[in-house]
N, C-alpha and C positions, 0 to 999 in steps of 0.2 A: 148975136153980143155972141160975144168973146169972154169966154168962161176960162175960169184957170182950177187947172185939174192938179191938186195936190193927193197922190199917194203917201197913208201910215203903215208905218208896220201893221198896226191892228186890220188893216186895210186890205195888206196882202194875205195874215192869216183868213181873213175873208173868205178870200179870194178860191187860194191854197184849199181851204176845203172845200168854197163848193165847186169847186173842179174836178175836185177828188170823190165828188158825187155821184151817182151811179143814179141814170132816172129811175123814177116811180116805180117802171114799170120793171126793171133790169135787179133793181131794187130787192123787191117782193119776191121774181124768180129767182134769183140767186140763196133767197130764206127760206122760204118753201125747199127747194130743191135740197141743200142743206139739213133742214129740219128731218124734212121725209128719208134723205139717208142715215141718220142716224138712227131716230125712230125705227128703220128699218133693222138697221144694224145690234138694236136692242131688240124688238123681237122677234130673233129669230138666233137671238143668243148668240151672238161673236161680240157685242161688248155688254159688259152689266151698266146697271145702273150710274154707279158711280162716276164708269169714268162717259156714260151717259150725260152727265150731271155737270161734268171736265171739262166734256166738248162743248156744250153750248154756252160754258159759261167763256174757257179758253177764245170762243167766236167773238158775242160780245168786249173782251178784256184789250182782245185784239180791237176792236174798233174802237172804244174807248182810248188807248194807246193812239192811236193814230190820230185822232182827229181831237186830242188832247194835249200831244206830246209833241209826235214825231211830225204829222204840218206845221203847227206852228214855230218848234226850233226851226226846221227847214226855211220858212214861211223870214222868220227872225235872218237869217242867217242869208236866203239873196239879197233881202231889205240890206243888207249891209255892203255885200263885197258889187249889187250894183248903182250906184253913186246914182244914176240917170232917173233912181224912181226914189231919188231924194228932193229932186230938183221941181218945181213949179212947171208946168210948162200949161199952155191954153190950147183952146179948141171953141171952135163953134160947126154949124153943120146948114146941109139948104137939102135938097130932094134927090139930091144923086149923089155928094161927096160928104164924107167927114172929114171935116183940118185938124192938123193939130200944129202948132211949131211953138218951139222953145228958143233960150240963145242959141244953142247950136245947131239945129235943123226945122225943116218946115216941111207937110209933107201932107198930101188928100188921099181916101181909100175913098176908092166908090164901095157905095153900100151893097152892092149887090159880092162886093169880093169877097163882103162876111160869111161868112161857112151856117152860125149857126148862133144864139142867146142863151147868157143862164144868170138867173139876176136870183138875189134875197135880198132879206131886208138892210144887208151894207151896201152892195152893190151890182152892179151891172158888167159883167164880161155879151163882148162881141169874138167868133173865133173869127181865124182864118182858118185856122185847121183843128183837128185833132186836139192838138197841146199847148199854142200859139195863141191869147189872144190878148187885146183889149181890154184895160179895166180901167171902170167908170165908178167910184166912191159915187153913194145918192150924196155926200156933203156940198157933192164941187158944184151942186146944182141953188142955184138962189131962192128957190122956190119948189113946192110940189109940182107947178106947173108945166116949170121950163124942166124937170123931171122924165112928166110926161108925156113934152112933146119929143123929148131926144124916144124915148122909150115908146112911141108908134112909129120912128124911123126904125128904131131895130128891134118891132115887133114883126118888121116884112122881113126879114135876112132868113135866105133861105127859102122864101117859099118862092121866088121867080128866075 
């Protein structure tokens, strides 16, 4: 079954946010390390209570700014610059390959060539490398069963 892949600006924003989100283990480790360092500095009187609160507020402020201003701004800019994102593409798959086609190209990629998968409520990302990925918005699938079929193939990525 040939499916139509159309990426919206919102899909790209969701994908870029997901791409920028570290794994839960890494996120937890960074947060605990940062808070422990701030608490230690406060405990040995290197920084004051107000500086401690300011440092924690600045960290959370940066995260909010990144996810709700910087990433959306950059994703919108990329969406406008990269005209291919505005075009419709078709795709389908079998057990060995993921096939793509559009008005000006055709291609296939072995599932085994993808390195990892990330997903959220809006999109699924299939990674070729740490920074290059294919984006599959959930709304491109006609029903939940078809998405789950695709997801079952993607779940094997990086395990073989």
